[in-house]
N, C-alpha and C positions, 0 to 999 in steps of 0.2 A: 531579451537578454543578449541577443547578438547584434543589436543596433542596426538592423537592416533598414534601408530606405524603401518603403513600399512603392514609391514612384519608379524605382529602378526595375520593378517586376510588374508593371501595370498592364502589359499586354503580352499575350502569348497565344499561339494556336496549338499548344500542347494537348489540351483536352477540349473536345467539342461541347461538353456539357458544363463547362465553367465559363459563364458569361464574363466578359471583360469588365462589366459594370458591377459585378458582385463584390460585396465588401471583402470577401475572403479570397478573391482571385489573386492578389499579389502574394499572399502567404502560401497558397497552393503552389503557385509558380516557383516561389523561392524554395519551398521544401522539396518539390519535385526536382528542381535544378541541382539541389545538393544530394539527391539520392535518398532523402529521408522518407519520402512517400512515393508510392507508385500508383499508376492508374489501375483500374480493374481490368482493362484490356489495353490495346495499343493507343486508343485516343479518347477513352472515357475515364472519368474520375468518380462518378456517382457521389457527389458532395452531400446529398441528403440521406445516404444510407448510413444506418448506425454502425459504429465501429465496435468490434468485439474486444474482449479483454486480451486475447492472445495477439490480436492485431496491434493493440495499444502497446504491448510489450515490445513488438518488433519496431514500431515507430520510435519508441524511447531508446532502444538499443542503437538504432541507426543514428539517431540524433547525437548520442554520445560519441559514436565512432566518427561521424562526419565532422563534428565540431571539436574533436580532440580531447574529450573528457574520458578519463580512465574510470571504468566501473569497478568499485571496490567489491571484495567478497566479504561482506560483513556478517553473513549468515551461512550456516552449513546448508548444503544442497538438500532440498526437501523433495521426496518422491510423492507427488500428489496421487490420491487414489483414482483420480480421473485423468491420469497421465496419458492413457490411450486415446483420449478425446482431443488432445492437443495436436494440432497439425504438425507433422514431422518437421517441416521446414521452419516452424516457429518455436520448437522446443528449446533450442539454444537461447533464444531471446527471453523466453519465459523463465528459464533457469537463471540467466544473467540478472534479470530484474528482481527475481526472488532473492538471490544471494546478495545482491546489492542492498536489499531492504527497501527498494522503490515500490515494488508490487508484492502483495502478500496473498495468502490464501483467503478463502471466505468461510473458514471454519470447517471442522470435520475433515481436515486435510484435503479439501477441494480447492481447485483453482478456478473451475467454471470457465474454461477457455472460450466457449462459444456464447457465453452470456454477453449481452450488450453492456458496454462500459457506461455507467451512469455519469452524469455531470459531476456528482459528488466524488466519485472514484477518480475521475480525471483530475479534479482539483487537488485531491490528496496525493495522487501520483506526481503531479507537477511540483507540489510543495516538497515532497520527499526527495525528488530528484535534485532540487536546488539545495536542500539541506545536506543531503548525504553525498551526492556526487560533486557538487560545486563547492560546498562548504563542509568539509569533512569533520569539523569540530563538533558537529551536532549528530554524528552518526550513531552513538551509543545510547543506552538508557531506554526511555519510554518509546513505545511504538504502537501503532494501531494496525490491526489487520483490515482487510477490505470490507468487513461488516461492522467495523467500528469498535470491536473489542480491544481492550488494552493488554499489552504484554510489556515485559521489562527484560532487556537484553544485557547479558554480561558474557564476555569472551565468545561472542558470536552465537550464543545460544540463549533461548528464552528461559528465564528463571522459572522454576517450579517450586511450590511450597511457600513457606514464609519468607518475606523479604522486607527489611526496614529501609525506607527511602526518606532521607532528610527527617528522621525522627518519627516517621509514621509507619505503622505496620500494615502490610498488604498480604493477601494470600492468592497464589496462582495455582491453577489446577494442573493436571498431569501433562497437558499440552502447552501450558504457559499462559492461559487466559485468566485475567484478573477476576476474582470474585467480587461482586458488588450488589448492593441493594437487597439486603435481607439476612436471614439466619443461615448458617452453614455448620454442619457437624464435622469437626476435624479431630481425629485422634480420640474419639469418644467424648469430646466436649463441644458445646455449642458456642459459636461466636457470631456477632452481628457486624455486618459491613454496610457502611453508608453508601449513598448513590455514587460517590466519587471513588469507592473502593477502600477507603480508610477504615480500619478496625475500630469499633467502639470500645471504650474503656472507662472505668470509674463513672458509670452512669446507670440509669434505669430505662429499659425499653420493653414495651409490651408487658409491664408488670414484673419483669425479671431484673434482679440486680446483677450488674456486670462488674467484675473485679478489675484491678489494675492490669492484670495480664490478659484482659479481653474475654476471659471465659465466663460463661453464665453460671451463676450460683444455682444450685438445685432447689 
């Protein structure tokens, strides 16, 4: 995204455990020279050590700051139930990434700061960063948390209850997670939701007739 020339960062004595021949060496050197990443001590980087979710939040916050991207506040600040497990010096980055919508909780209002960031999570975070921070036109609407559950945002808050999106009805629970893949009782009536979260209507499922309003006939 930043158009760097790896050849310009091909050699460095910054970290003793980053061989000059390593494929990642120029990128470590570039990120370190910009202040985006630090070593684990004065001269080591530990390139093979897994990165934690809170560390990834710090890296992304620094990336935005050093490259001049303004982090939006698309979400209300969330107090995670495991907030006391977030390293004090990293809490600002975690909150900034959460409010921007770049990083989300993992369900149950957990952030899991010390969990290893998976390759899938890293890919999702990078995509959200591009969409939300760099291209602000895609910031609203559908979003996934870091366990893959879907939410729908309006006015910086996750929608709860019924929501019609482009002519299709969906249901979101009390914390905003979309119901999908089976029957759910809502307001004393039974409804069926397909694997993509859309509500069934005018059909028969499991021997039950479902009316135009999505409710199962007794």
